[in-house]
C-alpha positions in Angstrom: -28.0 3.4 1.4 -25.2 2.0 3.5 -24.3 -1.4 2.1 -21.8 -3.8 3.7 -18.6 -4.2 1.8 -16.2 -7.2 1.7 -12.9 -8.2 0.2 -13.2 -11.2 -2.1 -9.9 -11.0 -4.1 -6.3 -10.1 -3.5 -3.5 -9.6 -6.0 0.1 -8.7 -4.9 3.3 -7.8 -6.7 5.9 -6.9 -4.1 9.7 -7.0 -3.5 9.1 -10.2 -1.5 7.3 -12.1 -4.3 4.7 -12.0 -7.0 1.4 -13.4 -6.0 -0.7 -13.1 -2.8 0.1 -16.6 -1.4 3.8 -16.3 -2.2 4.1 -12.8 -0.7 2.1 -13.8 2.4 4.3 -16.8 2.9 7.5 -14.7 2.7 6.0 -12.1 5.0 5.1 -14.6 7.7 8.6 -16.1 7.5 10.1 -12.7 8.0 11.7 -12.5 4.6 13.2 -9.2 3.5 12.7 -8.0 -0.1 15.4 -5.4 0.2 18.6 -5.6 -1.9 21.0 -3.7 -4.1 19.6 -1.4 -6.7 20.3 -2.8 -10.2 18.1 -0.3 -12.2 20.8 2.4 -12.5 24.4 3.1 -11.5 24.4 4.1 -7.8 28.1 4.8 -7.5 27.5 8.5 -6.9 24.6 7.9 -4.5 24.7 7.6 -0.7 21.8 5.1 -0.8 22.4 2.0 -3.0 19.5 -0.2 -1.8 15.8 -0.6 -2.5 12.9 -3.0 -2.5 12.9 -4.0 -6.2 10.4 -6.3 -7.8 12.5 -9.0 -9.4 10.3 -12.0 -10.4 7.4 -10.3 -12.2 6.9 -11.4 -15.9 4.6 -8.8 -17.5 3.9 -11.0 -20.5 2.1 -13.4 -18.2 -0.6 -10.8 -17.9 -0.6 -8.8 -21.2 0.8 -9.0 -24.8 4.6 -8.7 -24.8 4.6 -5.7 -27.2 2.1 -3.8 -25.1 4.0 -4.6 -21.9 7.3 -3.3 -23.4 5.7 0.1 -24.1 4.1 0.5 -20.7 5.7 2.1 -17.6 6.3 -0.5 -14.8 3.7 1.0 -12.4 1.0 0.3 -15.0 2.3 -3.2 -15.7 2.2 -3.9 -12.0 -1.3 -2.6 -11.6 -2.6 -4.7 -14.5 -0.9 -7.8 -13.2 -2.1 -7.4 -9.6 -5.6 -6.6 -10.8 -5.8 -9.7 -13.0 -4.6 -11.8 -10.0 -7.1 -10.2 -7.7 -10.0 -10.6 -10.1 -9.1 -14.3 -10.7 -8.8 -14.8 -6.9 -12.3 -13.3 -6.4 -14.0 -15.4 -9.0 -15.9 -12.3 -10.1 -16.8 -12.4 -13.8 -17.0 -9.0 -15.4 -19.3 -9.2 -18.4 -22.1 -7.3 -20.1 -24.4 -8.0 -17.2 -22.4 -6.1 -14.7 -19.4 -4.3 -16.3 -21.0 -0.8 -15.8 -21.3 -1.6 -12.1 -17.7 -2.6 -11.6 -15.2 0.2 -11.2 -11.5 0.8 -10.8 -9.8 3.2 -8.3 -6.1 3.2 -7.6 -3.6 5.3 -5.7 -0.2 6.3 -7.1 2.3 8.8 -5.7 4.7 9.7 -8.5 3.5 7.9 -11.6 5.9 7.5 -14.6 9.0 9.2 -13.1 11.4 7.1 -15.0 9.7 8.0 -18.3 10.1 11.7 -17.5 13.8 11.2 -16.7 14.3 9.5 -20.1 12.3 12.1 -22.0 14.4 14.9 -20.5 17.6 13.1 -21.7 16.2 12.6 -25.1 15.3 16.3 -25.4 18.8 17.3 -24.3 20.6 14.9 -26.5 18.4 14.5 -29.6 15.9 17.3 -29.5 12.1 17.5 -28.7 10.9 15.8 -31.8 12.4 12.5 -30.7 10.2 12.3 -27.5 7.8 9.5 -27.7 4.1 10.5 -28.3 3.3 8.0 -25.6 5.0 10.1 -22.9 2.0 12.0 -21.5 -0.5 9.1 -21.6 1.9 6.6 -20.0 3.4 8.8 -17.3 0.2 10.0 -15.6 -0.9 8.1 -12.5 -4.5 7.6 -13.6 -3.4 5.5 -16.5 -3.2 2.6 -14.1 -6.9 2.5 -13.4 -7.5 3.4 -17.1 -5.5 0.4 -18.4 -6.9 -1.9 -15.8 -10.4 -0.9 -17.0 -9.5 -1.5 -20.6 -7.9 -4.9 -19.8 -10.7 -6.2 -17.6 -13.7 -4.5 -19.2 -14.7 -2.8 -16.0 -16.7 0.4 -17.0 -18.0 1.6 -13.6 -16.5 4.5 -11.6 -12.9 5.0 -12.6 -10.4 7.3 -10.8 -7.0 7.7 -9.3 -5.7 9.6 -6.3 -2.2 11.0 -5.8 -1.9 11.6 -2.0 1.7 10.5 -1.6 2.2 7.6 0.8 -1.5 7.6 1.7 -2.7 7.1 -1.9 -3.4 3.4 -1.8 -5.3 3.6 1.5 -7.3 6.6 0.2 -8.2 4.6 -3.0 -9.4 1.6 -1.0 -11.4 3.9 1.4 -13.0 5.8 -1.5 -13.9 2.6 -3.2 -15.5 1.4 0.0 -17.6 4.6 0.0 -18.5 4.2 -3.7 -20.0 0.8 -3.0 -21.6 1.8 0.3 -23.6 4.6 -1.3 -24.6 2.4 -4.3 -22.6 3.9 -7.1 -21.0 0.5 -7.9 -21.5 -3.1 -6.8 -17.8 -4.0 -7.0 -14.5 -2.0 -7.2 -11.0 -3.1 -8.2 -8.8 -1.0 -6.0 -5.5 -0.5 -4.3 -2.1 1.1 -5.0 0.6 1.1 -7.7 4.1 2.5 -7.7 7.5 2.1 -9.4 9.9 5.0 -8.9 13.3 3.3 -8.1 14.9 5.9 -10.3 17.8 8.4 -9.9 15.6 11.4 -9.2 13.5 9.7 -6.6 16.5 8.2 -4.7 18.4 11.5 -5.0 15.5 13.6 -3.8 14.7 11.4 -0.8 18.4 10.9 0.0 19.0 14.6 0.1 16.2 15.0 2.6 18.1 12.5 4.7 15.0 10.3 4.6 16.6 7.1 3.2 18.6 4.4 4.9 22.3 4.1 4.0 22.8 0.7 5.5 24.1 -0.5 2.1 26.2 -3.3 3.4 23.2 -5.0 5.1 20.2 -4.3 2.8 18.0 -6.9 4.4 18.5 -5.2 7.8 18.1 -1.6 6.6 14.4 -1.1 7.2 14.0 -1.1 11.0 10.7 0.5 12.0 10.4 1.6 15.7 14.0 0.4 16.3 16.8 2.4 18.0 19.3 2.1 15.2 17.0 3.0 12.3 18.5 5.5 9.9 15.7 6.1 7.3 13.2 4.3 5.1 13.9 2.1 2.1 12.0 2.8 -1.1 10.1 -0.1 -2.7 7.9 -0.7 -5.7 5.0 -2.9 -6.7 1.2 -3.1 -6.5 -1.5 -4.3 -4.1 -5.0 -4.7 -5.6 -8.2 -5.8 -3.8 -11.6 -6.7 -5.2 -14.3 -5.1 -3.0 -18.0 -5.9 -3.5 -21.2 -5.9 -1.6 -21.7 -8.6 1.0 -25.0 -9.4 -0.6 -23.4 -10.1 -4.0 -20.5 -12.0 -2.5 -22.8 -14.3 -0.5 -25.1 -14.8 -3.5 -22.4 -16.1 -5.7 -20.7 -18.1 -2.9 -17.5 -16.0 -3.0 -14.6 -16.5 -0.7 -14.5 -13.6 1.8 -11.2 -12.4 3.4 -12.7 -9.7 5.6 -15.2 -6.9 5.8 -14.3 -3.3 5.3 -16.1 -1.4 8.1 -14.3 1.9 8.7 -12.5 4.7 6.9 -11.0 7.9 8.3 -9.1 10.8 6.9 -7.4 13.9 8.3 -5.0 16.7 7.5 -2.1 17.7 9.8 -2.0 21.3 8.6 1.5 21.5 10.0 4.5 20.8 7.6 5.1 19.6 4.1 7.2 16.6 5.1 7.1 16.3 8.9 4.2 14.8 10.8 2.5 16.9 13.4 4.0 16.7 16.9 2.6 13.9 19.0 0.9 12.5 15.9 -2.0 14.8 16.4 -3.3 14.5 12.9 -2.8 10.7 12.8 -4.7 10.3 16.0 -7.7 12.2 14.6 -7.5 10.1 11.5 -7.5 6.8 13.4 -10.4 8.0 15.6 -12.4 9.0 12.5 -12.0 5.4 11.2 -13.1 4.0 14.6 -16.1 6.2 14.7 -17.0 5.3 11.1 -16.9 1.6 12.0 -19.2 2.2 15.0 -16.8 0.5 17.4 -14.6 1.4 20.4 -10.8 1.3 20.3 -10.7 -1.7 22.6 -12.2 -3.9 19.8 -9.1 -3.5 17.7 -6.6 -6.4 18.0 -4.0 -5.4 15.5 -2.7 -2.3 13.7 -0.6 -2.6 10.5 1.3 0.6 11.1 2.6 3.2 8.7 5.9 2.4 10.4 8.4 3.9 7.9 11.6 3.4 9.9 12.1 7.2 10.2 12.7 8.9 13.5 9.7 11.2 13.5 7.1 8.9 11.9 7.7 6.0 14.2 7.8 8.1 17.4 4.7 10.1 16.5 2.7 7.2 15.2 3.4 5.5 18.5 2.2 8.5 20.4 -0.9 8.8 18.2 -1.8 5.2 18.9 -1.4 5.7 22.7 -3.6 8.8 22.4 -6.4 7.0 20.6 -6.2 4.0 22.9 -6.1 6.2 26.0 -2.9 4.4 27.1 -4.6 1.0 27.1 -2.3 -0.8 24.7 -1.3 -3.9 26.6 -3.4 -6.2 24.5 -2.8 -4.4 21.2 -0.4 -5.7 18.6 1.3 -3.3 16.2 3.7 -4.2 13.3 5.2 -2.7 10.3 5.5 -4.9 7.2 7.6 -2.1 5.7 10.4 -3.8 7.6 10.2 -6.5 4.8 8.8 -4.7 1.8 10.3 -1.3 2.2 8.1 1.7 1.6 6.1 1.4 -1.6 4.9 5.0 -1.4 1.6 5.3 -3.3 1.3 1.5 -3.4 2.0 1.0 0.3 -1.7 1.3 1.4 -2.8 -1.3 -1.2 -0.4 -4.0 -0.1 -0.9 -3.2 3.6 -4.7 -3.3 3.3 -4.2 -6.8 1.8 -1.8 -7.8 4.6 -4.3 -6.6 7.2 -7.1 -8.5 5.7 -5.0 -11.6 5.5 -4.0 -11.2 9.2 -7.7 -11.5 10.0 -8.4 -14.3 7.6 -5.3 -16.4 8.5 -5.1 -15.6 12.2 -1.5 -14.6 12.0 0.1 -11.2 12.6 3.2 -10.5 10.5 6.3 -9.4 12.4 8.3 -6.2 12.5 11.7 -7.7 11.5 15.1 -6.2 12.5 13.7 -5.1 15.8 16.5 -5.5 18.4 16.2 -2.5 20.6 13.2 -0.1 20.9 13.7 3.4 19.7 13.2 6.4 22.0 9.4 6.7 22.6 8.7 3.5 20.8 7.2 1.3 23.6 4.4 -0.7 22.1 4.2 -4.4 21.2 5.6 -4.3 17.7 5.5 -8.1 17.2 9.3 -8.3 17.0 10.9 -10.6 14.5 8.6 -13.6 14.6 5.0 -13.8 13.3 2.3 -14.4 15.9 -0.5 -16.8 15.5 -3.6 -15.4 17.2 -7.2 -14.7 16.6 -7.7 -11.3 15.0 -11.3 -10.0 14.9 -10.7 -6.4 14.0 -7.7 -4.7 12.6 -6.6 -1.2 11.4 -4.2 -0.1 8.6 -2.6 3.3 8.7 -1.0 5.4 5.9 0.3 8.9 6.4 1.7 11.0 3.5 3.7 14.1 2.8 1.7 17.3 3.0 0.1 15.9 6.2 -2.5 13.7 4.4 -3.6 10.8 6.6 -5.8 7.7 6.0 -6.9 4.8 8.1 -9.0 1.7 7.3 -10.6 -0.8 9.6 -11.4 -4.4 8.7 -13.2 -7.1 10.6 -13.8 -10.8 10.5 -16.9 -11.4 8.4 -20.1 -12.1 10.2 -22.9 -12.4 7.7 -25.8 -11.7 10.1 
């Protein structure tokens, strides 16, 4: 069995806005969601900026008492999943709930809750730690709670593959539907770790931007003056289902998922393999899986983190896969506006890639003034580009050398 799989629903909670339409509108306008960190005192930190979610009201999606108890990454997941399901028009009831699953990616889970529990133990003793600590800090509680809230009882899982987690989740959901283990999957990425330990850890790796005086200009993928990435938070959730089911119920279809590739660098815990060797194999695997040739791809939503090595090596990987024939290829990094949502990045970027196909607009790479060394592709600088996009790719590459790529195409039912 090798069933065709399409996207019929999108839910987004990002530093730009809450809601798919609102986020997409801001993205196309080149709006930055980066600002000053307000979650904790940053006076002792070199990095004082992040992509925070500021307009999300959890009680719009769940009871206030329940929302107060949950970690933000779970709240974001439930909110985005509800929006995606409503957008899809798919009704989950007794007739299909065992065939509708949930699969999300998350990098670090309830990091803030761990921080708080550590302080409680130190100051008040272990008996004062909340009994909800373990259930609510683990990454797989996001798909668990989404399942509980939406009544979806099909395959349920979570993956923790760092910055590739959201893309892996969408890809594995694609596979689950392809092989007939479910008819629909609620899938994507969740993350919320704008917390002292996260910022301190990445900062001490020299991975974060310190452009604190100009937050909106801090994330500058592929640009000469980039000085690191900006951490972000949020959730991007898609509803995937069989083409047959979508057509039967007259669903609105954004794009078809047609290819999924994975690879491992086998090189370094934090640095990408020289020349983007692992990334190139990953992209090629997705192309092969889709049954197309590289010249069919119009647009790549790049991993594009705004770090020196990623941007250079991803560029090299793309040129390797495309055999140097990149004149007609558009590449952009939406992280220039959202920051890097870590485990949630692949979810929101899969949504952005599908929307690029559906809307015929490629979002820009903002803050692009001068190309970085070795960064010589068409990065759609600063202004969104209206153009027909038939086939597009989304890349995510994570610490540990774990890579994932997805390919989407404009829907053709025949």
